[in-house]
mmJSON file of the N, C-alpha and C atoms, coordinates in Angstrom:
{"data_MODEL":{"atom_site":{
"group_PDB":["ATOM","ATOM","ATOM","ATOM","ATOM","ATOM","ATOM","ATOM","ATOM","ATOM","ATOM","ATOM","ATOM","ATOM","ATOM","ATOM","ATOM","ATOM","ATOM","ATOM","ATOM","ATOM","ATOM","ATOM","ATOM","ATOM","ATOM","ATOM","ATOM","ATOM","ATOM","ATOM","ATOM","ATOM","ATOM","ATOM","ATOM","ATOM","ATOM","ATOM","ATOM","ATOM","ATOM","ATOM","ATOM","ATOM","ATOM","ATOM","ATOM","ATOM","ATOM","ATOM","ATOM","ATOM","ATOM","ATOM","ATOM","ATOM","ATOM","ATOM","ATOM","ATOM","ATOM","ATOM","ATOM","ATOM","ATOM","ATOM","ATOM","ATOM","ATOM","ATOM","ATOM","ATOM","ATOM","ATOM","ATOM","ATOM","ATOM","ATOM","ATOM","ATOM","ATOM","ATOM","ATOM","ATOM","ATOM","ATOM","ATOM","ATOM","ATOM","ATOM","ATOM","ATOM","ATOM","ATOM","ATOM","ATOM","ATOM","ATOM","ATOM","ATOM","ATOM","ATOM","ATOM","ATOM","ATOM","ATOM","ATOM","ATOM","ATOM","ATOM","ATOM","ATOM","ATOM","ATOM","ATOM","ATOM","ATOM","ATOM","ATOM","ATOM","ATOM","ATOM","ATOM","ATOM","ATOM","ATOM","ATOM","ATOM","ATOM","ATOM","ATOM","ATOM","ATOM","ATOM","ATOM","ATOM","ATOM","ATOM","ATOM","ATOM","ATOM","ATOM","ATOM","ATOM","ATOM","ATOM","ATOM","ATOM","ATOM","ATOM","ATOM","ATOM","ATOM","ATOM","ATOM","ATOM","ATOM","ATOM","ATOM","ATOM","ATOM","ATOM","ATOM","ATOM","ATOM","ATOM","ATOM","ATOM","ATOM","ATOM","ATOM","ATOM","ATOM","ATOM","ATOM","ATOM","ATOM","ATOM","ATOM","ATOM","ATOM","ATOM","ATOM","ATOM","ATOM","ATOM","ATOM","ATOM","ATOM","ATOM","ATOM","ATOM","ATOM","ATOM","ATOM","ATOM","ATOM","ATOM","ATOM","ATOM","ATOM","ATOM","ATOM","ATOM","ATOM"],
"id":[1,2,3,4,5,6,7,8,9,10,11,12,13,14,15,16,17,18,19,20,21,22,23,24,25,26,27,28,29,30,31,32,33,34,35,36,37,38,39,40,41,42,43,44,45,46,47,48,49,50,51,52,53,54,55,56,57,58,59,60,61,62,63,64,65,66,67,68,69,70,71,72,73,74,75,76,77,78,79,80,81,82,83,84,85,86,87,88,89,90,91,92,93,94,95,96,97,98,99,100,101,102,103,104,105,106,107,108,109,110,111,112,113,114,115,116,117,118,119,120,121,122,123,124,125,126,127,128,129,130,131,132,133,134,135,136,137,138,139,140,141,142,143,144,145,146,147,148,149,150,151,152,153,154,155,156,157,158,159,160,161,162,163,164,165,166,167,168,169,170,171,172,173,174,175,176,177,178,179,180,181,182,183,184,185,186,187,188,189,190,191,192,193,194,195,196,197,198,199,200,201,202,203,204,205,206,207],
"type_symbol":["N","C","C","N","C","C","N","C","C","N","C","C","N","C","C","N","C","C","N","C","C","N","C","C","N","C","C","N","C","C","N","C","C","N","C","C","N","C","C","N","C","C","N","C","C","N","C","C","N","C","C","N","C","C","N","C","C","N","C","C","N","C","C","N","C","C","N","C","C","N","C","C","N","C","C","N","C","C","N","C","C","N","C","C","N","C","C","N","C","C","N","C","C","N","C","C","N","C","C","N","C","C","N","C","C","N","C","C","N","C","C","N","C","C","N","C","C","N","C","C","N","C","C","N","C","C","N","C","C","N","C","C","N","C","C","N","C","C","N","C","C","N","C","C","N","C","C","N","C","C","N","C","C","N","C","C","N","C","C","N","C","C","N","C","C","N","C","C","N","C","C","N","C","C","N","C","C","N","C","C","N","C","C","N","C","C","N","C","C","N","C","C","N","C","C","N","C","C","N","C","C","N","C","C","N","C","C"],
"label_atom_id":["N","CA","C","N","CA","C","N","CA","C","N","CA","C","N","CA","C","N","CA","C","N","CA","C","N","CA","C","N","CA","C","N","CA","C","N","CA","C","N","CA","C","N","CA","C","N","CA","C","N","CA","C","N","CA","C","N","CA","C","N","CA","C","N","CA","C","N","CA","C","N","CA","C","N","CA","C","N","CA","C","N","CA","C","N","CA","C","N","CA","C","N","CA","C","N","CA","C","N","CA","C","N","CA","C","N","CA","C","N","CA","C","N","CA","C","N","CA","C","N","CA","C","N","CA","C","N","CA","C","N","CA","C","N","CA","C","N","CA","C","N","CA","C","N","CA","C","N","CA","C","N","CA","C","N","CA","C","N","CA","C","N","CA","C","N","CA","C","N","CA","C","N","CA","C","N","CA","C","N","CA","C","N","CA","C","N","CA","C","N","CA","C","N","CA","C","N","CA","C","N","CA","C","N","CA","C","N","CA","C","N","CA","C","N","CA","C","N","CA","C","N","CA","C","N","CA","C","N","CA","C","N","CA","C","N","CA","C","N","CA","C"],
"label_alt_id":[null,null,null,null,null,null,null,null,null,null,null,null,null,null,null,null,null,null,null,null,null,null,null,null,null,null,null,null,null,null,null,null,null,null,null,null,null,null,null,null,null,null,null,null,null,null,null,null,null,null,null,null,null,null,null,null,null,null,null,null,null,null,null,null,null,null,null,null,null,null,null,null,null,null,null,null,null,null,null,null,null,null,null,null,null,null,null,null,null,null,null,null,null,null,null,null,null,null,null,null,null,null,null,null,null,null,null,null,null,null,null,null,null,null,null,null,null,null,null,null,null,null,null,null,null,null,null,null,null,null,null,null,null,null,null,null,null,null,null,null,null,null,null,null,null,null,null,null,null,null,null,null,null,null,null,null,null,null,null,null,null,null,null,null,null,null,null,null,null,null,null,null,null,null,null,null,null,null,null,null,null,null,null,null,null,null,null,null,null,null,null,null,null,null,null,null,null,null,null,null,null,null,null,null,null,null,null],
"label_comp_id":["UNK","UNK","UNK","UNK","UNK","UNK","UNK","UNK","UNK","UNK","UNK","UNK","UNK","UNK","UNK","UNK","UNK","UNK","UNK","UNK","UNK","UNK","UNK","UNK","UNK","UNK","UNK","UNK","UNK","UNK","UNK","UNK","UNK","UNK","UNK","UNK","UNK","UNK","UNK","UNK","UNK","UNK","UNK","UNK","UNK","UNK","UNK","UNK","UNK","UNK","UNK","UNK","UNK","UNK","UNK","UNK","UNK","UNK","UNK","UNK","UNK","UNK","UNK","UNK","UNK","UNK","UNK","UNK","UNK","UNK","UNK","UNK","UNK","UNK","UNK","UNK","UNK","UNK","UNK","UNK","UNK","UNK","UNK","UNK","UNK","UNK","UNK","UNK","UNK","UNK","UNK","UNK","UNK","UNK","UNK","UNK","UNK","UNK","UNK","UNK","UNK","UNK","UNK","UNK","UNK","UNK","UNK","UNK","UNK","UNK","UNK","UNK","UNK","UNK","UNK","UNK","UNK","UNK","UNK","UNK","UNK","UNK","UNK","UNK","UNK","UNK","UNK","UNK","UNK","UNK","UNK","UNK","UNK","UNK","UNK","UNK","UNK","UNK","UNK","UNK","UNK","UNK","UNK","UNK","UNK","UNK","UNK","UNK","UNK","UNK","UNK","UNK","UNK","UNK","UNK","UNK","UNK","UNK","UNK","UNK","UNK","UNK","UNK","UNK","UNK","UNK","UNK","UNK","UNK","UNK","UNK","UNK","UNK","UNK","UNK","UNK","UNK","UNK","UNK","UNK","UNK","UNK","UNK","UNK","UNK","UNK","UNK","UNK","UNK","UNK","UNK","UNK","UNK","UNK","UNK","UNK","UNK","UNK","UNK","UNK","UNK","UNK","UNK","UNK","UNK","UNK","UNK"],
"label_asym_id":["A","A","A","A","A","A","A","A","A","A","A","A","A","A","A","A","A","A","A","A","A","A","A","A","A","A","A","A","A","A","A","A","A","A","A","A","A","A","A","A","A","A","A","A","A","A","A","A","A","A","A","A","A","A","A","A","A","A","A","A","A","A","A","A","A","A","A","A","A","A","A","A","A","A","A","A","A","A","A","A","A","A","A","A","A","A","A","A","A","A","A","A","A","A","A","A","A","A","A","A","A","A","A","A","A","A","A","A","A","A","A","A","A","A","A","A","A","A","A","A","A","A","A","A","A","A","A","A","A","A","A","A","A","A","A","A","A","A","A","A","A","A","A","A","A","A","A","A","A","A","A","A","A","A","A","A","A","A","A","A","A","A","A","A","A","A","A","A","A","A","A","A","A","A","A","A","A","A","A","A","A","A","A","A","A","A","A","A","A","A","A","A","A","A","A","A","A","A","A","A","A","A","A","A","A","A","A"],
"label_entity_id":["1","1","1","1","1","1","1","1","1","1","1","1","1","1","1","1","1","1","1","1","1","1","1","1","1","1","1","1","1","1","1","1","1","1","1","1","1","1","1","1","1","1","1","1","1","1","1","1","1","1","1","1","1","1","1","1","1","1","1","1","1","1","1","1","1","1","1","1","1","1","1","1","1","1","1","1","1","1","1","1","1","1","1","1","1","1","1","1","1","1","1","1","1","1","1","1","1","1","1","1","1","1","1","1","1","1","1","1","1","1","1","1","1","1","1","1","1","1","1","1","1","1","1","1","1","1","1","1","1","1","1","1","1","1","1","1","1","1","1","1","1","1","1","1","1","1","1","1","1","1","1","1","1","1","1","1","1","1","1","1","1","1","1","1","1","1","1","1","1","1","1","1","1","1","1","1","1","1","1","1","1","1","1","1","1","1","1","1","1","1","1","1","1","1","1","1","1","1","1","1","1","1","1","1","1","1","1"],
"label_seq_id":[1,1,1,2,2,2,3,3,3,4,4,4,5,5,5,6,6,6,7,7,7,8,8,8,9,9,9,10,10,10,11,11,11,12,12,12,13,13,13,14,14,14,15,15,15,16,16,16,17,17,17,18,18,18,19,19,19,20,20,20,21,21,21,22,22,22,23,23,23,24,24,24,25,25,25,26,26,26,27,27,27,28,28,28,29,29,29,30,30,30,31,31,31,32,32,32,33,33,33,34,34,34,35,35,35,36,36,36,37,37,37,38,38,38,39,39,39,40,40,40,41,41,41,42,42,42,43,43,43,44,44,44,45,45,45,46,46,46,47,47,47,48,48,48,49,49,49,50,50,50,51,51,51,52,52,52,53,53,53,54,54,54,55,55,55,56,56,56,57,57,57,58,58,58,59,59,59,60,60,60,61,61,61,62,62,62,63,63,63,64,64,64,65,65,65,66,66,66,67,67,67,68,68,68,69,69,69],
"pdbx_PDB_ins_code":[null,null,null,null,null,null,null,null,null,null,null,null,null,null,null,null,null,null,null,null,null,null,null,null,null,null,null,null,null,null,null,null,null,null,null,null,null,null,null,null,null,null,null,null,null,null,null,null,null,null,null,null,null,null,null,null,null,null,null,null,null,null,null,null,null,null,null,null,null,null,null,null,null,null,null,null,null,null,null,null,null,null,null,null,null,null,null,null,null,null,null,null,null,null,null,null,null,null,null,null,null,null,null,null,null,null,null,null,null,null,null,null,null,null,null,null,null,null,null,null,null,null,null,null,null,null,null,null,null,null,null,null,null,null,null,null,null,null,null,null,null,null,null,null,null,null,null,null,null,null,null,null,null,null,null,null,null,null,null,null,null,null,null,null,null,null,null,null,null,null,null,null,null,null,null,null,null,null,null,null,null,null,null,null,null,null,null,null,null,null,null,null,null,null,null,null,null,null,null,null,null,null,null,null,null,null,null],
"Cartn_x":[-8.882,-9.771,-10.377,-10.119,-10.653,-12.247,-12.83,-14.175,-14.909,-13.535,-13.955,-13.779,-13.046,-13.619,-11.823,-10.866,-9.336,-8.408,-8.021,-6.645,-5.743,-5.294,-3.538,-3.289,-1.904,-0.777,0.24,0.787,1.838,2.873,3.92,4.438,5.632,5.887,7.332,8.225,8.934,9.677,9.879,8.519,7.942,7.333,6.974,6.797,5.424,4.458,3.262,2.209,1.416,0.396,-0.503,-0.798,-2.739,-3.016,-4.958,-5.436,-6.413,-6.464,-8.35,-9.452,-10.314,-11.586,-11.504,-11.694,-11.918,-11.192,-9.882,-8.661,-7.885,-8.559,-7.467,-6.115,-5.602,-4.713,-3.979,-2.406,-2.219,-0.894,-0.802,0.448,1.079,2.817,3.405,4.207,4.752,5.423,6.371,7.912,8.456,9.295,9.966,10.655,11.853,12.449,13.201,13.386,12.005,11.338,10.701,11.553,11.119,9.39,8.874,7.304,6.624,5.803,5.286,4.269,3.731,1.995,1.68,0.389,0.293,-0.58,-1.763,-2.062,-3.565,-4.817,-5.855,-5.424,-4.641,-4.5,-3.082,-3.069,-1.628,-0.631,-0.305,1.086,1.294,2.472,3.609,4.169,4.036,5.263,5.742,7.249,8.499,9.011,8.888,9.511,10.715,12.531,13.346,14.239,13.889,14.198,15.216,15.929,17.955,18.02,17.622,18.427,17.29,15.975,14.85,15.134,14.691,14.362,12.512,12.332,10.75,10.693,10.435,10.085,8.625,8.545,7.359,7.164,6.813,6.572,4.677,5.012,3.416,2.729,1.974,0.781,1.568,1.748,2.445,4.088,4.418,6.324,6.963,5.965,7.196,7.489,9.225,9.579,9.78,9.464,10.017,10.506,12.045,12.206,12.948,12.241,12.325,13.244,14.646,15.908,15.704,15.592,16.084,17.035,16.47,17.864,18.373],
"Cartn_y":[-14.937,-15.229,-13.523,-13.375,-12.159,-11.937,-11.198,-11.187,-11.948,-12.201,-12.418,-13.812,-14.452,-16.097,-16.516,-15.471,-16.457,-16.07,-17.04,-16.656,-16.55,-16.471,-15.596,-16.598,-16.57,-17.192,-15.855,-15.703,-15.145,-15.674,-16.279,-17.188,-16.374,-16.488,-15.795,-15.173,-15.588,-15.264,-14.161,-13.944,-13.077,-13.819,-14.945,-15.149,-15.45,-14.797,-14.51,-15.738,-16.425,-17.563,-17.104,-17.323,-16.69,-16.96,-18.043,-19.152,-18.706,-18.622,-18.228,-19.009,-18.181,-19.307,-20.149,-20.457,-22.271,-22.763,-22.327,-23.31,-23.704,-23.217,-24.266,-23.326,-21.95,-21.206,-20.53,-20.867,-20.287,-19.739,-18.199,-17.028,-17.016,-17.796,-17.946,-16.562,-15.742,-14.255,-14.797,-15.304,-15.998,-14.479,-14.953,-13.6,-13.416,-14.105,-13.217,-12.281,-12.862,-11.723,-12.707,-14.423,-15.393,-15.21,-15.627,-15.612,-16.849,-17.991,-19.043,-19.378,-19.329,-19.383,-20.982,-21.055,-22.756,-22.138,-22.8,-21.646,-22.87,-23.014,-23.615,-24.929,-24.618,-25.867,-26.625,-26.217,-26.798,-26.457,-25.771,-25.209,-24.404,-24.66,-24.018,-22.811,-21.71,-19.967,-19.711,-19.759,-19.191,-18.481,-17.28,-16.111,-15.838,-15.78,-16.16,-14.52,-13.823,-12.154,-11.927,-12.827,-12.226,-12.502,-13.115,-13.036,-13.019,-12.115,-11.985,-12.787,-14.433,-15.402,-15.795,-16.668,-16.717,-18.392,-18.826,-21.177,-21.061,-21.523,-21.766,-23.727,-24.531,-25.93,-26.417,-26.689,-27.412,-28.129,-28.933,-30.124,-31.315,-30.988,-32.022,-32.181,-31.267,-31.839,-30.758,-30.302,-29.1,-27.974,-27.385,-25.874,-25.601,-24.038,-22.933,-22.294,-21.676,-20.701,-19.182,-17.909,-17.033,-16.038,-15.285,-14.825,-13.499,-12.705,-10.885,-10.689,-9.664,-9.033,-8.008],
"Cartn_z":[4.721,3.37,2.312,1.461,0.367,0.103,0.338,-0.446,-1.083,-2.256,-3.695,-3.145,-2.368,-2.393,-2.851,-2.698,-2.602,-1.598,-1.476,-0.197,0.056,1.435,1.058,2.257,2.298,3.042,3.155,4.166,4.7,4.725,5.214,5.706,6.396,7.708,8.374,7.552,6.101,5.591,4.702,4.62,3.671,2.16,1.995,0.834,0.87,0.121,0.153,-1.238,-0.553,-1.381,-1.329,-2.711,-2.79,-4.077,-4.006,-4.002,-4.835,-6.196,-6.228,-5.64,-5.819,-5.118,-5.934,-6.715,-7.783,-7.292,-6.874,-6.181,-7.6,-8.571,-9.521,-10.26,-9.898,-9.685,-8.433,-8.603,-7.264,-8.129,-6.896,-7.668,-6.128,-5.991,-5.101,-5.05,-4.304,-4.45,-3.627,-3.463,-2.833,-2.88,-1.29,-0.553,-1.642,-1.829,-3.042,-4.45,-4.759,-6.091,-6.808,-6.698,-7.414,-7.76,-8.094,-8.507,-9.033,-8.477,-9.396,-9.505,-10.829,-11.224,-11.789,-10.857,-11.593,-11.784,-13.168,-13.587,-13.793,-14.407,-14.314,-14.685,-16.442,-17.196,-16.624,-15.414,-14.765,-15.293,-16.313,-16.69,-15.688,-15.642,-14.355,-15.05,-14.658,-15.1,-13.718,-13.714,-12.79,-13.122,-12.648,-12.881,-11.982,-12.835,-11.883,-11.471,-10.516,-10.351,-11.056,-10.123,-9.826,-11.831,-12.647,-13.88,-14.718,-14.098,-15.426,-16.255,-16.074,-16.242,-16.22,-17.598,-17.288,-17.748,-16.862,-17.207,-17.1,-18.41,-18.47,-18.868,-17.746,-17.827,-18.092,-19.053,-20.003,-19.216,-19.267,-18.709,-19.523,-20.721,-21.534,-21.132,-20.393,-20.115,-20.77,-21.242,-22.749,-21.609,-21.831,-21.15,-21.868,-21.692,-22.384,-21.558,-22.329,-21.314,-21.983,-21.555,-22.163,-20.624,-21.746,-21.244,-21.119,-20.402,-20.293,-21.504,-22.296,-23.846,-22.698],
"occupancy":[1.0,1.0,1.0,1.0,1.0,1.0,1.0,1.0,1.0,1.0,1.0,1.0,1.0,1.0,1.0,1.0,1.0,1.0,1.0,1.0,1.0,1.0,1.0,1.0,1.0,1.0,1.0,1.0,1.0,1.0,1.0,1.0,1.0,1.0,1.0,1.0,1.0,1.0,1.0,1.0,1.0,1.0,1.0,1.0,1.0,1.0,1.0,1.0,1.0,1.0,1.0,1.0,1.0,1.0,1.0,1.0,1.0,1.0,1.0,1.0,1.0,1.0,1.0,1.0,1.0,1.0,1.0,1.0,1.0,1.0,1.0,1.0,1.0,1.0,1.0,1.0,1.0,1.0,1.0,1.0,1.0,1.0,1.0,1.0,1.0,1.0,1.0,1.0,1.0,1.0,1.0,1.0,1.0,1.0,1.0,1.0,1.0,1.0,1.0,1.0,1.0,1.0,1.0,1.0,1.0,1.0,1.0,1.0,1.0,1.0,1.0,1.0,1.0,1.0,1.0,1.0,1.0,1.0,1.0,1.0,1.0,1.0,1.0,1.0,1.0,1.0,1.0,1.0,1.0,1.0,1.0,1.0,1.0,1.0,1.0,1.0,1.0,1.0,1.0,1.0,1.0,1.0,1.0,1.0,1.0,1.0,1.0,1.0,1.0,1.0,1.0,1.0,1.0,1.0,1.0,1.0,1.0,1.0,1.0,1.0,1.0,1.0,1.0,1.0,1.0,1.0,1.0,1.0,1.0,1.0,1.0,1.0,1.0,1.0,1.0,1.0,1.0,1.0,1.0,1.0,1.0,1.0,1.0,1.0,1.0,1.0,1.0,1.0,1.0,1.0,1.0,1.0,1.0,1.0,1.0,1.0,1.0,1.0,1.0,1.0,1.0,1.0,1.0,1.0,1.0,1.0,1.0],
"B_iso_or_equiv":[0.0,0.0,0.0,0.0,0.0,0.0,0.0,0.0,0.0,0.0,0.0,0.0,0.0,0.0,0.0,0.0,0.0,0.0,0.0,0.0,0.0,0.0,0.0,0.0,0.0,0.0,0.0,0.0,0.0,0.0,0.0,0.0,0.0,0.0,0.0,0.0,0.0,0.0,0.0,0.0,0.0,0.0,0.0,0.0,0.0,0.0,0.0,0.0,0.0,0.0,0.0,0.0,0.0,0.0,0.0,0.0,0.0,0.0,0.0,0.0,0.0,0.0,0.0,0.0,0.0,0.0,0.0,0.0,0.0,0.0,0.0,0.0,0.0,0.0,0.0,0.0,0.0,0.0,0.0,0.0,0.0,0.0,0.0,0.0,0.0,0.0,0.0,0.0,0.0,0.0,0.0,0.0,0.0,0.0,0.0,0.0,0.0,0.0,0.0,0.0,0.0,0.0,0.0,0.0,0.0,0.0,0.0,0.0,0.0,0.0,0.0,0.0,0.0,0.0,0.0,0.0,0.0,0.0,0.0,0.0,0.0,0.0,0.0,0.0,0.0,0.0,0.0,0.0,0.0,0.0,0.0,0.0,0.0,0.0,0.0,0.0,0.0,0.0,0.0,0.0,0.0,0.0,0.0,0.0,0.0,0.0,0.0,0.0,0.0,0.0,0.0,0.0,0.0,0.0,0.0,0.0,0.0,0.0,0.0,0.0,0.0,0.0,0.0,0.0,0.0,0.0,0.0,0.0,0.0,0.0,0.0,0.0,0.0,0.0,0.0,0.0,0.0,0.0,0.0,0.0,0.0,0.0,0.0,0.0,0.0,0.0,0.0,0.0,0.0,0.0,0.0,0.0,0.0,0.0,0.0,0.0,0.0,0.0,0.0,0.0,0.0,0.0,0.0,0.0,0.0,0.0,0.0],
"pdbx_formal_charge":[null,null,null,null,null,null,null,null,null,null,null,null,null,null,null,null,null,null,null,null,null,null,null,null,null,null,null,null,null,null,null,null,null,null,null,null,null,null,null,null,null,null,null,null,null,null,null,null,null,null,null,null,null,null,null,null,null,null,null,null,null,null,null,null,null,null,null,null,null,null,null,null,null,null,null,null,null,null,null,null,null,null,null,null,null,null,null,null,null,null,null,null,null,null,null,null,null,null,null,null,null,null,null,null,null,null,null,null,null,null,null,null,null,null,null,null,null,null,null,null,null,null,null,null,null,null,null,null,null,null,null,null,null,null,null,null,null,null,null,null,null,null,null,null,null,null,null,null,null,null,null,null,null,null,null,null,null,null,null,null,null,null,null,null,null,null,null,null,null,null,null,null,null,null,null,null,null,null,null,null,null,null,null,null,null,null,null,null,null,null,null,null,null,null,null,null,null,null,null,null,null,null,null,null,null,null,null],
"auth_seq_id":[1,1,1,2,2,2,3,3,3,4,4,4,5,5,5,6,6,6,7,7,7,8,8,8,9,9,9,10,10,10,11,11,11,12,12,12,13,13,13,14,14,14,15,15,15,16,16,16,17,17,17,18,18,18,19,19,19,20,20,20,21,21,21,22,22,22,23,23,23,24,24,24,25,25,25,26,26,26,27,27,27,28,28,28,29,29,29,30,30,30,31,31,31,32,32,32,33,33,33,34,34,34,35,35,35,36,36,36,37,37,37,38,38,38,39,39,39,40,40,40,41,41,41,42,42,42,43,43,43,44,44,44,45,45,45,46,46,46,47,47,47,48,48,48,49,49,49,50,50,50,51,51,51,52,52,52,53,53,53,54,54,54,55,55,55,56,56,56,57,57,57,58,58,58,59,59,59,60,60,60,61,61,61,62,62,62,63,63,63,64,64,64,65,65,65,66,66,66,67,67,67,68,68,68,69,69,69],
"auth_comp_id":["UNK","UNK","UNK","UNK","UNK","UNK","UNK","UNK","UNK","UNK","UNK","UNK","UNK","UNK","UNK","UNK","UNK","UNK","UNK","UNK","UNK","UNK","UNK","UNK","UNK","UNK","UNK","UNK","UNK","UNK","UNK","UNK","UNK","UNK","UNK","UNK","UNK","UNK","UNK","UNK","UNK","UNK","UNK","UNK","UNK","UNK","UNK","UNK","UNK","UNK","UNK","UNK","UNK","UNK","UNK","UNK","UNK","UNK","UNK","UNK","UNK","UNK","UNK","UNK","UNK","UNK","UNK","UNK","UNK","UNK","UNK","UNK","UNK","UNK","UNK","UNK","UNK","UNK","UNK","UNK","UNK","UNK","UNK","UNK","UNK","UNK","UNK","UNK","UNK","UNK","UNK","UNK","UNK","UNK","UNK","UNK","UNK","UNK","UNK","UNK","UNK","UNK","UNK","UNK","UNK","UNK","UNK","UNK","UNK","UNK","UNK","UNK","UNK","UNK","UNK","UNK","UNK","UNK","UNK","UNK","UNK","UNK","UNK","UNK","UNK","UNK","UNK","UNK","UNK","UNK","UNK","UNK","UNK","UNK","UNK","UNK","UNK","UNK","UNK","UNK","UNK","UNK","UNK","UNK","UNK","UNK","UNK","UNK","UNK","UNK","UNK","UNK","UNK","UNK","UNK","UNK","UNK","UNK","UNK","UNK","UNK","UNK","UNK","UNK","UNK","UNK","UNK","UNK","UNK","UNK","UNK","UNK","UNK","UNK","UNK","UNK","UNK","UNK","UNK","UNK","UNK","UNK","UNK","UNK","UNK","UNK","UNK","UNK","UNK","UNK","UNK","UNK","UNK","UNK","UNK","UNK","UNK","UNK","UNK","UNK","UNK","UNK","UNK","UNK","UNK","UNK","UNK"],
"auth_asym_id":["A","A","A","A","A","A","A","A","A","A","A","A","A","A","A","A","A","A","A","A","A","A","A","A","A","A","A","A","A","A","A","A","A","A","A","A","A","A","A","A","A","A","A","A","A","A","A","A","A","A","A","A","A","A","A","A","A","A","A","A","A","A","A","A","A","A","A","A","A","A","A","A","A","A","A","A","A","A","A","A","A","A","A","A","A","A","A","A","A","A","A","A","A","A","A","A","A","A","A","A","A","A","A","A","A","A","A","A","A","A","A","A","A","A","A","A","A","A","A","A","A","A","A","A","A","A","A","A","A","A","A","A","A","A","A","A","A","A","A","A","A","A","A","A","A","A","A","A","A","A","A","A","A","A","A","A","A","A","A","A","A","A","A","A","A","A","A","A","A","A","A","A","A","A","A","A","A","A","A","A","A","A","A","A","A","A","A","A","A","A","A","A","A","A","A","A","A","A","A","A","A","A","A","A","A","A","A"],
"auth_atom_id":["N","CA","C","N","CA","C","N","CA","C","N","CA","C","N","CA","C","N","CA","C","N","CA","C","N","CA","C","N","CA","C","N","CA","C","N","CA","C","N","CA","C","N","CA","C","N","CA","C","N","CA","C","N","CA","C","N","CA","C","N","CA","C","N","CA","C","N","CA","C","N","CA","C","N","CA","C","N","CA","C","N","CA","C","N","CA","C","N","CA","C","N","CA","C","N","CA","C","N","CA","C","N","CA","C","N","CA","C","N","CA","C","N","CA","C","N","CA","C","N","CA","C","N","CA","C","N","CA","C","N","CA","C","N","CA","C","N","CA","C","N","CA","C","N","CA","C","N","CA","C","N","CA","C","N","CA","C","N","CA","C","N","CA","C","N","CA","C","N","CA","C","N","CA","C","N","CA","C","N","CA","C","N","CA","C","N","CA","C","N","CA","C","N","CA","C","N","CA","C","N","CA","C","N","CA","C","N","CA","C","N","CA","C","N","CA","C","N","CA","C","N","CA","C","N","CA","C","N","CA","C","N","CA","C","N","CA","C","N","CA","C"],
"pdbx_PDB_model_num":[1,1,1,1,1,1,1,1,1,1,1,1,1,1,1,1,1,1,1,1,1,1,1,1,1,1,1,1,1,1,1,1,1,1,1,1,1,1,1,1,1,1,1,1,1,1,1,1,1,1,1,1,1,1,1,1,1,1,1,1,1,1,1,1,1,1,1,1,1,1,1,1,1,1,1,1,1,1,1,1,1,1,1,1,1,1,1,1,1,1,1,1,1,1,1,1,1,1,1,1,1,1,1,1,1,1,1,1,1,1,1,1,1,1,1,1,1,1,1,1,1,1,1,1,1,1,1,1,1,1,1,1,1,1,1,1,1,1,1,1,1,1,1,1,1,1,1,1,1,1,1,1,1,1,1,1,1,1,1,1,1,1,1,1,1,1,1,1,1,1,1,1,1,1,1,1,1,1,1,1,1,1,1,1,1,1,1,1,1,1,1,1,1,1,1,1,1,1,1,1,1,1,1,1,1,1,1]
}}}
């Protein structure tokens, strides 16, 4: 538990999960460099480190991909 009320869990494989104090935002930093963010509006942003691609999934099901140039 951090002073600001957020919580951090570190898993044995190096994956790190940070949950905001209000519980509405979560960031998971995976051991392979991928990062998953769950935002307060329940949209999910997933960054694939190997391909430098970002996938955003909105609550209504819309998925948007951004590819590295």
